[in-house]
DRENKOL-425986 format. One record per residue (C-alpha): residue number from 1; x negated, y, z; residue in three letters. Coordinates in steps of 0.02 Angstrom, whole numbers. Example, Ala and Ser with C-alpha at 12.3 -4.5 7.8 and 13.67 -1.06 7.14 Angstrom:
# DRENKOL-425986
{1; {-615; -225; 390}; ala}
{2; {-684; -53; 357}; ser}
//
This chain:
# DRENKOL-425986
{1; {2962; 125; 2927}; met}
{2; {2885; 278; 2848}; lys}
{3; {2728; 259; 2959}; gly}
{4; {2713; 78; 2908}; leu}
{5; {2717; 127; 2726}; asn}
{6; {2576; 253; 2755}; ile}
{7; {2469; 119; 2839}; lys}
{8; {2500; -2; 2697}; val}
{9; {2457; 129; 2568}; ile}
{10; {2295; 175; 2659}; ile}
{11; {2248; -10; 2674}; phe}
{12; {2278; -38; 2488}; leu}
{13; {2174; 115; 2442}; leu}
{14; {2028; 49; 2547}; val}
{15; {2039; -121; 2460}; ile}
{16; {2041; -37; 2288}; ile}
{17; {1889; 70; 2330}; leu}
{18; {1794; -83; 2393}; met}
{19; {1833; -180; 2235}; leu}
{20; {1783; -33; 2127}; ala}
{21; {1616; -23; 2217}; asn}
{22; {1587; -211; 2190}; val}
{23; {1623; -199; 2004}; phe}
{24; {1515; -42; 1991}; ser}
{25; {1367; -135; 2068}; cys}
{26; {1396; -280; 1949}; gly}
{27; {1383; -163; 1798}; asp}
{28; {1225; -84; 1867}; ser}
{29; {1140; -254; 1884}; glu}
{30; {1193; -304; 1710}; lys}
{31; {1124; -145; 1631}; ser}
{32; {952; -176; 1709}; ser}
{33; {935; -346; 1626}; thr}
{34; {818; -344; 1474}; pro}
{35; {914; -347; 1312}; thr}
{36; {865; -349; 1129}; gln}
{37; {938; -292; 965}; ala}
{38; {1065; -411; 888}; pro}
{39; {987; -541; 774}; gly}
{40; {812; -511; 841}; ile}
{41; {739; -656; 938}; gln}
{42; {598; -636; 1061}; thr}
{43; {447; -735; 1003}; ser}
{44; {302; -806; 1101}; thr}
{45; {199; -673; 1188}; gly}
{46; {327; -535; 1161}; leu}
{47; {436; -483; 1309}; thr}
{48; {561; -349; 1258}; pro}
{49; {588; -202; 1375}; ala}
{50; {766; -146; 1412}; pro}
{51; {848; -59; 1267}; thr}
{52; {952; 97; 1287}; ser}
{53; {1086; 37; 1167}; ala}
{54; {1226; 59; 1293}; ser}
{55; {1184; 241; 1328}; thr}
{56; {1102; 308; 1168}; ala}
{57; {1204; 416; 1054}; lys}
{58; {1233; 357; 877}; ala}
{59; {1079; 394; 772}; gly}
{60; {964; 420; 920}; glu}
{61; {805; 314; 924}; pro}
{62; {816; 167; 1044}; gln}
{63; {683; 64; 1130}; tyr}
{64; {673; -124; 1117}; gly}
{65; {680; -266; 994}; gly}
{66; {554; -354; 883}; val}
{67; {541; -300; 702}; leu}
{68; {521; -452; 589}; lys}
{69; {440; -438; 419}; ile}
{70; {425; -574; 287}; ile}
{71; {268; -574; 181}; arg}
{72; {213; -703; 53}; ser}
{73; {44; -744; 130}; lys}
{74; {-77; -687; 265}; pro}
{75; {-238; -595; 233}; ala}
{76; {-403; -680; 265}; ala}
{77; {-468; -521; 347}; asn}
{78; {-363; -387; 429}; tyr}
{79; {-474; -341; 576}; gly}
{80; {-644; -298; 503}; tyr}
{81; {-624; -159; 373}; pro}
{82; {-802; -159; 303}; pro}
{83; {-782; -333; 230}; lys}
{84; {-670; -381; 84}; ser}
{85; {-545; -447; 50}; pro}
{86; {-454; -350; 183}; gly}
{87; {-272; -306; 209}; ser}
{88; {-226; -135; 272}; tyr}
{89; {-40; -175; 260}; ser}
{90; {-51; -325; 376}; thr}
{91; {-154; -230; 504}; ala}
{92; {-51; -71; 495}; arg}
{93; {30; -93; 665}; gly}
{94; {-138; -118; 751}; cys}
{95; {-263; -25; 646}; leu}
{96; {-268; 163; 625}; glu}
{97; {-374; 276; 515}; thr}
{98; {-443; 452; 522}; leu}
{99; {-315; 523; 400}; phe}
{100; {-141; 495; 332}; tyr}
{101; {-83; 574; 168}; tyr}
{102; {72; 639; 84}; asp}
{103; {150; 591; -83}; asn}
{104; {25; 702; -176}; asn}
{105; {-126; 625; -92}; gly}
{106; {-157; 774; 21}; glu}
{107; {-239; 720; 185}; pro}
{108; {-141; 740; 347}; leu}
{109; {-205; 732; 527}; pro}
{110; {-208; 563; 613}; tyr}
{111; {-357; 508; 719}; leu}
{112; {-442; 658; 641}; ala}
{113; {-352; 802; 724}; glu}
{114; {-424; 931; 604}; ser}
{115; {-565; 955; 480}; trp}
{116; {-659; 1088; 385}; glu}
{117; {-742; 1079; 215}; ile}
{118; {-899; 1184; 199}; ala}
{119; {-888; 1325; 70}; pro}
{120; {-1024; 1240; -36}; asp}
{121; {-934; 1073; -25}; gly}
{122; {-1088; 989; 47}; lys}
{123; {-1012; 937; 214}; ser}
{124; {-849; 899; 302}; val}
{125; {-835; 928; 489}; thr}
{126; {-706; 818; 575}; ile}
{127; {-631; 850; 746}; asn}
{128; {-587; 682; 822}; val}
{129; {-426; 671; 923}; arg}
{130; {-459; 672; 1111}; lys}
{131; {-386; 553; 1240}; gly}
{132; {-367; 406; 1121}; val}
{133; {-392; 230; 1190}; lys}
{134; {-425; 72; 1092}; leu}
{135; {-337; -90; 1134}; his}
{136; {-487; -151; 1236}; asp}
{137; {-488; 7; 1342}; gly}
{138; {-637; 89; 1256}; thr}
{139; {-628; 270; 1201}; asp}
{140; {-618; 344; 1027}; leu}
{141; {-757; 471; 1010}; asn}
{142; {-880; 542; 884}; ala}
{143; {-1008; 404; 912}; glu}
{144; {-878; 270; 873}; leu}
{145; {-823; 363; 717}; val}
{146; {-1003; 372; 657}; lys}
{147; {-1031; 187; 691}; trp}
{148; {-873; 137; 596}; asn}
{149; {-913; 247; 446}; leu}
{150; {-1095; 192; 439}; asp}
{151; {-1046; 9; 450}; thr}
{152; {-920; 30; 311}; tyr}
{153; {-1045; 123; 201}; arg}
{154; {-1170; -18; 223}; ala}
{155; {-1045; -148; 161}; asn}
{156; {-941; -58; 28}; ala}
{157; {-972; 43; -128}; ser}
{158; {-854; 184; -80}; ser}
{159; {-905; 333; 29}; leu}
{160; {-1064; 343; -75}; gly}
{161; {-1057; 532; -74}; glu}
{162; {-1097; 530; 113}; ile}
{163; {-1285; 551; 136}; thr}
{164; {-1281; 552; 326}; gly}
{165; {-1171; 579; 478}; ile}
{166; {-1212; 695; 623}; asp}
{167; {-1130; 687; 794}; val}
{168; {-1108; 868; 845}; leu}
{169; {-1024; 835; 1013}; asp}
{170; {-917; 703; 1097}; glu}
{171; {-771; 729; 977}; his}
{172; {-848; 810; 823}; thr}
{173; {-939; 732; 676}; val}
{174; {-1009; 808; 518}; arg}
{175; {-1013; 710; 356}; leu}
{176; {-1158; 770; 249}; asn}
{177; {-1121; 752; 63}; leu}
{178; {-1221; 743; -97}; ser}
{179; {-1070; 823; -180}; his}
{180; {-890; 860; -136}; phe}
{181; {-759; 735; -190}; ser}
{182; {-573; 746; -153}; asn}
{183; {-576; 556; -158}; val}
{184; {-676; 554; 4}; leu}
{185; {-532; 601; 119}; leu}
{186; {-415; 486; 22}; ser}
{187; {-535; 342; 55}; thr}
{188; {-531; 384; 241}; leu}
{189; {-342; 361; 235}; val}
{190; {-366; 175; 205}; phe}
{191; {-491; 47; 269}; thr}
{192; {-638; 165; 238}; gly}
{193; {-577; 271; 383}; gly}
{194; {-517; 131; 497}; ala}
{195; {-576; 139; 677}; met}
{196; {-611; -28; 764}; val}
{197; {-699; -72; 927}; ser}
{198; {-887; -81; 915}; arg}
{199; {-898; -162; 1087}; glu}
{200; {-774; -300; 1044}; ala}
{201; {-859; -341; 879}; ile}
{202; {-1035; -342; 951}; glu}
{203; {-976; -458; 1090}; gln}
{204; {-873; -577; 984}; asn}
{205; {-945; -566; 807}; gly}
{206; {-883; -518; 635}; ile}
{207; {-797; -685; 598}; glu}
{208; {-694; -664; 756}; trp}
{209; {-649; -486; 707}; ala}
{210; {-569; -543; 543}; tyr}
{211; {-414; -598; 638}; thr}
{212; {-431; -491; 793}; asn}
{213; {-399; -308; 751}; pro}
{214; {-450; -202; 901}; ile}
{215; {-407; -23; 857}; ser}
{216; {-297; 120; 918}; thr}
{217; {-128; 75; 842}; gly}
{218; {42; 74; 928}; pro}
{219; {42; -116; 932}; tyr}
{220; {-92; -243; 975}; lys}
{221; {-119; -425; 933}; leu}
{222; {-17; -551; 1032}; ala}
{223; {-33; -711; 932}; glu}
{224; {-89; -767; 760}; tyr}
{225; {-37; -934; 685}; lys}
{226; {-131; -958; 522}; arg}
{227; {-17; -964; 369}; asp}
{228; {135; -953; 483}; thr}
{229; {150; -791; 580}; ser}
{230; {65; -641; 658}; leu}
{231; {138; -564; 814}; glu}
{232; {101; -391; 882}; leu}
{233; {154; -322; 1051}; val}
{234; {179; -140; 1104}; arg}
{235; {20; -50; 1160}; phe}
{236; {75; 47; 1314}; asp}
{237; {-78; 162; 1312}; asp}
{238; {-44; 221; 1135}; tyr}
{239; {-99; 402; 1112}; trp}
{240; {58; 447; 1016}; gly}
{241; {178; 400; 1156}; gly}
{242; {274; 243; 1193}; lys}
{243; {318; 152; 1030}; pro}
{244; {502; 111; 1009}; tyr}
{245; {483; -73; 968}; leu}
{246; {431; -209; 1090}; asp}
{247; {335; -289; 949}; gly}
{248; {318; -337; 767}; ile}
{249; {315; -511; 693}; lys}
{250; {250; -548; 519}; tyr}
{251; {321; -709; 450}; ile}
{252; {229; -790; 304}; tyr}
{253; {335; -880; 174}; ile}
{254; {248; -918; 10}; ala}
{255; {401; -972; -91}; asp}
{256; {501; -821; -151}; ala}
{257; {670; -910; -148}; thr}
{258; {643; -978; 26}; thr}
{259; {591; -805; 84}; ala}
{260; {749; -730; 10}; leu}
{261; {861; -858; 95}; met}
{262; {776; -829; 262}; ala}
{263; {797; -642; 247}; phe}
{264; {980; -653; 198}; lys}
{265; {1010; -772; 343}; ala}
{266; {952; -636; 463}; gly}
{267; {784; -711; 507}; glu}
{268; {694; -548; 468}; ala}
{269; {728; -362; 453}; asn}
{270; {614; -325; 306}; ile}
{271; {572; -427; 151}; leu}
{272; {418; -370; 56}; thr}
{273; {364; -409; -122}; gly}
{274; {542; -439; -183}; val}
{275; {561; -509; -358}; ser}
{276; {662; -397; -475}; ala}
{277; {781; -541; -511}; lys}
{278; {843; -537; -331}; tyr}
{279; {876; -350; -319}; val}
{280; {1059; -347; -375}; glu}
{281; {1102; -490; -258}; asp}
{282; {1021; -400; -112}; leu}
{283; {1109; -237; -152}; lys}
{284; {1276; -325; -167}; ala}
{285; {1244; -402; 4}; ser}
{286; {1224; -229; 80}; gly}
{287; {1036; -220; 99}; phe}
{288; {934; -63; 70}; asp}
{289; {819; -96; -79}; val}
{290; {674; 21; -116}; arg}
{291; {539; 25; -249}; ala}
{292; {378; 123; -273}; val}
{293; {254; 124; -418}; pro}
{294; {111; 9; -372}; ser}
{295; {13; -31; -531}; leu}
{296; {-18; 31; -708}; thr}
{297; {-63; -114; -820}; thr}
{298; {-166; -105; -980}; trp}
{299; {-262; -198; -1112}; leu}
{300; {-446; -148; -1101}; ala}
{301; {-542; -173; -1265}; pro}
{302; {-724; -227; -1280}; asp}
{303; {-754; -65; -1374}; ser}
{304; {-931; -42; -1308}; ala}
{305; {-983; -188; -1419}; asn}
{306; {-1023; -112; -1591}; pro}
{307; {-983; -280; -1674}; glu}
{308; {-808; -287; -1599}; ser}
{309; {-656; -236; -1705}; pro}
{310; {-604; -131; -1554}; phe}
{311; {-755; -18; -1575}; ala}
{312; {-645; 63; -1708}; asp}
{313; {-515; 178; -1631}; lys}
{314; {-390; 134; -1768}; arg}
{315; {-387; -47; -1711}; val}
{316; {-356; 5; -1531}; arg}
{317; {-214; 116; -1590}; glu}
{318; {-144; -28; -1693}; ala}
{319; {-131; -135; -1536}; val}
{320; {-37; 4; -1448}; ser}
{321; {88; 26; -1591}; tyr}
{322; {114; -162; -1606}; ala}
{323; {188; -191; -1433}; ile}
{324; {370; -148; -1397}; asp}
{325; {352; -99; -1215}; arg}
{326; {533; -45; -1193}; glu}
{327; {602; -211; -1256}; ala}
{328; {485; -311; -1145}; ile}
{329; {524; -205; -993}; ala}
{330; {711; -227; -1019}; glu}
{331; {698; -414; -1046}; ala}
{332; {575; -454; -907}; ile}
{333; {570; -308; -787}; gly}
{334; {755; -288; -747}; leu}
{335; {729; -104; -714}; gly}
{336; {571; -124; -610}; tyr}
{337; {447; -127; -753}; leu}
{338; {432; 36; -849}; lys}
{339; {346; 65; -1016}; ala}
{340; {186; 165; -993}; ala}
{341; {90; 269; -1121}; tyr}
{342; {-31; 346; -996}; gln}
{343; {-113; 288; -836}; leu}
{344; {-25; 407; -715}; thr}
{345; {159; 364; -685}; pro}
{346; {288; 503; -683}; ser}
{347; {303; 489; -493}; glu}
{348; {121; 537; -465}; arg}
{349; {28; 702; -472}; leu}
{350; {-64; 719; -637}; gly}
{351; {64; 639; -752}; his}
{352; {47; 726; -920}; asn}
{353; {220; 765; -993}; pro}
{354; {146; 813; -1163}; ser}
{355; {96; 633; -1200}; ile}
{356; {241; 553; -1292}; thr}
{357; {149; 392; -1330}; gly}
{358; {120; 274; -1475}; arg}
{359; {292; 197; -1480}; lys}
{360; {329; 28; -1559}; tyr}
{361; {292; 35; -1745}; asn}
{362; {225; -129; -1821}; pro}
{363; {215; -50; -1995}; glu}
{364; {102; 86; -1926}; lys}
{365; {-3; -47; -1838}; ala}
{366; {-30; -146; -1999}; arg}
{367; {-72; 15; -2092}; glu}
{368; {-205; 62; -1963}; leu}
{369; {-281; -111; -1972}; leu}
{370; {-292; -98; -2161}; lys}
{371; {-377; 73; -2147}; glu}
{372; {-501; -2; -2024}; ala}
{373; {-548; -138; -2148}; gly}
{374; {-433; -278; -2089}; tyr}
{375; {-300; -292; -2226}; pro}
{376; {-266; -473; -2179}; asn}
{377; {-268; -441; -1994}; gly}
{378; {-388; -507; -1863}; leu}
{379; {-406; -636; -1726}; thr}
{380; {-443; -595; -1545}; thr}
{381; {-422; -654; -1365}; thr}
{382; {-326; -585; -1216}; ile}
{383; {-407; -630; -1050}; trp}
{384; {-291; -631; -899}; ala}
{385; {-283; -699; -722}; gly}
{386; {-193; -862; -687}; thr}
{387; {-67; -771; -576}; ser}
{388; {-6; -654; -714}; glu}
{389; {170; -665; -785}; asn}
{390; {158; -793; -926}; lys}
{391; {315; -729; -1012}; asp}
{392; {236; -557; -1021}; leu}
{393; {77; -625; -1101}; leu}
{394; {176; -728; -1227}; leu}
{395; {274; -572; -1273}; ala}
{396; {110; -481; -1311}; phe}
{397; {57; -627; -1417}; gln}
{398; {218; -627; -1519}; arg}
{399; {220; -439; -1549}; tyr}
{400; {37; -432; -1598}; leu}
{401; {64; -576; -1719}; ala}
{402; {194; -471; -1810}; glu}
{403; {57; -341; -1839}; ala}
{404; {-63; -474; -1906}; asn}
{405; {-162; -485; -1745}; ile}
{406; {-180; -669; -1699}; asp}
{407; {-206; -684; -1511}; val}
{408; {-270; -827; -1405}; lys}
{409; {-227; -813; -1220}; ile}
{410; {-362; -866; -1097}; glu}
{411; {-312; -882; -914}; leu}
{412; {-451; -871; -785}; val}
{413; {-463; -885; -596}; asp}
{414; {-494; -730; -489}; pro}
{415; {-681; -761; -478}; gly}
{416; {-699; -776; -666}; lys}
{417; {-590; -623; -691}; ser}
{418; {-704; -516; -584}; ile}
{419; {-856; -586; -676}; gln}
{420; {-783; -538; -844}; leu}
{421; {-738; -362; -789}; arg}
{422; {-911; -333; -714}; thr}
{423; {-1017; -425; -844}; glu}
{424; {-917; -414; -1006}; gly}
{425; {-791; -506; -1117}; trp}
{426; {-743; -527; -1299}; asp}
{427; {-577; -454; -1355}; gly}
{428; {-447; -381; -1236}; leu}
{429; {-442; -389; -1046}; met}
{430; {-270; -380; -964}; tyr}
{431; {-286; -280; -804}; gly}
{432; {-243; -114; -727}; gly}
{433; {-260; 1; -579}; met}
{434; {-160; 49; -426}; gly}
{435; {-47; 201; -423}; cys}
{436; {-121; 290; -273}; asp}
{437; {-56; 461; -222}; ala}
{438; {-226; 532; -271}; asn}
{439; {-248; 450; -442}; met}
{440; {-430; 505; -444}; asn}
{441; {-463; 369; -317}; gln}
{442; {-414; 228; -434}; arg}
{443; {-483; 308; -592}; leu}
{444; {-652; 324; -508}; leu}
{445; {-653; 142; -450}; val}
{446; {-595; 62; -613}; glu}
{447; {-650; 179; -752}; leu}
{448; {-797; 283; -694}; glu}
{449; {-926; 308; -832}; thr}
{450; {-1065; 186; -794}; gly}
{451; {-958; 107; -658}; gly}
{452; {-944; -72; -596}; thr}
{453; {-784; -126; -683}; phe}
{454; {-726; -141; -864}; tyr}
{455; {-906; -127; -921}; val}
{456; {-865; -173; -1101}; asp}
{457; {-740; -31; -1122}; thr}
{458; {-823; 122; -1200}; gln}
{459; {-787; 286; -1112}; arg}
{460; {-783; 437; -1229}; pro}
{461; {-919; 568; -1202}; ala}
{462; {-801; 693; -1122}; glu}
{463; {-731; 567; -997}; trp}
{464; {-875; 575; -872}; gly}
{465; {-882; 766; -857}; pro}
{466; {-691; 775; -845}; ala}
{467; {-693; 644; -707}; met}
{468; {-825; 743; -612}; thr}
{469; {-719; 900; -631}; glu}
{470; {-563; 810; -570}; ser}
{471; {-637; 740; -410}; ile}
{472; {-717; 909; -371}; ser}
{473; {-553; 1006; -366}; thr}
{474; {-497; 1073; -198}; lys}
{475; {-318; 1126; -233}; thr}
{476; {-166; 1026; -287}; leu}
{477; {-139; 1137; -438}; glu}
{478; {-316; 1113; -500}; asp}
{479; {-312; 926; -467}; arg}
{480; {-150; 907; -563}; glu}
{481; {-222; 997; -715}; lys}
{482; {-384; 897; -705}; ala}
{483; {-296; 729; -700}; ile}
{484; {-181; 781; -843}; gln}
{485; {-339; 821; -942}; lys}
{486; {-405; 646; -906}; leu}
{487; {-242; 570; -963}; met}
{488; {-254; 666; -1127}; gln}
{489; {-435; 611; -1158}; ile}
{490; {-389; 430; -1124}; cys}
{491; {-240; 439; -1240}; tyr}
{492; {-328; 530; -1383}; asp}
{493; {-469; 402; -1383}; asp}
{494; {-357; 252; -1350}; ala}
{495; {-490; 209; -1221}; met}
{496; {-375; 80; -1142}; val}
{497; {-199; 33; -1199}; ile}
{498; {-75; 72; -1057}; pro}
{499; {71; -49; -1052}; leu}
{500; {181; -38; -898}; phe}
{501; {207; 40; -728}; thr}
{502; {251; -101; -611}; thr}
{503; {350; -69; -451}; tyr}
{504; {332; -149; -282}; glu}
{505; {502; -188; -207}; ile}
{506; {556; -205; -26}; gly}
{507; {723; -242; 57}; ala}
{508; {783; -185; 229}; phe}
{509; {929; -235; 339}; asp}
{510; {1044; -110; 423}; lys}
{511; {952; -116; 590}; his}
{512; {790; -38; 525}; val}
{513; {786; 149; 561}; gln}
{514; {663; 291; 524}; asp}
{515; {554; 179; 417}; cys}
{516; {460; 261; 273}; asp}
{517; {389; 98; 202}; leu}
{518; {423; 88; 14}; tyr}
{519; {473; 270; 7}; lys}
{520; {308; 341; -53}; thr}
{521; {193; 190; -34}; his}
{522; {210; 1; -14}; his}
{523; {64; -12; 109}; val}
{524; {58; 151; 208}; met}
{525; {196; 189; 332}; trp}
{526; {221; 272; 501}; asn}
{527; {258; 112; 595}; ile}
{528; {258; 201; 763}; glu}
{529; {419; 291; 714}; asn}
{530; {520; 136; 672}; val}
{531; {660; 78; 787}; trp}
{532; {803; -47; 779}; leu}
{533; {985; -1; 795}; ser}
{534; {1117; -123; 862}; pro}
//
């Protein structure tokens, strides 16, 4: 009886071990099946690789999944940087540039592994990263860098300080300069320094390149459906190592409410260009909402016209005193529109803390008008684009009326707006400039003495030399002081009337990890670091 029991026990143990082995094999087969992050659907052309969700520790980056991003509209050109209008943000997953930069606008290595500025500032030698492949299998080298930069220079007004480019060896180029400008390397952070395939463009043409970005990025084009979506798939030969995501899908939804509903329904991981009125709802729903300064708006006077009332500084000051920026920001901006009394926002290098601003004072405005010879006020026009916030423009009109400045608002299409800024206007032009990390970059584009834009706005005599000084600085400390000096000159002269810092807002679901989009910039981000958690 005892022997029988031993045999039974042994038999049962064998059966248990066999069953355990069967179940173990079943688990092994299941774990090898491709999976994807919850809520992320595989789209046409994108085949997710297996994720490591079952084995990764909490907080560790995981491979797999498709990051979905909602944008309002596609760009007409995101694959041929020399031609405008282009979109660096749309192409970011595919297209890479020579430099990246930090929150102060200091250049960081990217496709340019290192660089050296000559002691006299007349050249910059760039060491191009070795072993980098483009999506079509061609190599990144010094000749390709030269071709890209020369092509861009031939089609754009920036990079004008480059007088020539020498190829020193297979991976070294020297940029010869008429003068040093700290804006140069900042320009090479964006489309000016983008590297695309010469071979692909020469074979297929520029028109083709607009929607076919062939560069060095961690993701490459999979499918583009005009006005609907853009899909990118992982580039396995990426120089920076295997990207975490299987792909990225941009979804284009023009209507803001529809976009919000799609995002909240889990159809995307990131919602860009969020309206301030939706922020509290998104926060209450548990989404991560971020905002970065994107634009400083202003009223630019036609002060270069000696017959204009705005040729008198007192009239320009009167306009500034007449507008209650804080009240407008509170009523319209919902916390994402901030009153501005200088062009550099507090978040950017060069903000001048000594400028307190011409705060709302309609009595002071009327007094200045009287001193300037307009005791009964004056009549003028505000020119603005058709896409501008109409409530904002009407608020300007009401406040200026209280100071005896009767304003007519003229809305113009984008083409007409550019024509006015480059050829001239009568009255006030509503516009502004971007809040780049290196503010010199935008100041130079929009307000350079003798520049292309805002031609009817008179620059004071000291503005040009101060601008030259500012772009020539080589240290952060010197650049900060130089930009602060520019802010003081602009304020003292009331050259333009700053109004608001506007903020670009983005929302993120809980799956998006290690994403720096909307932390320092609304366009630049290290997309290769992003991964999706379960």
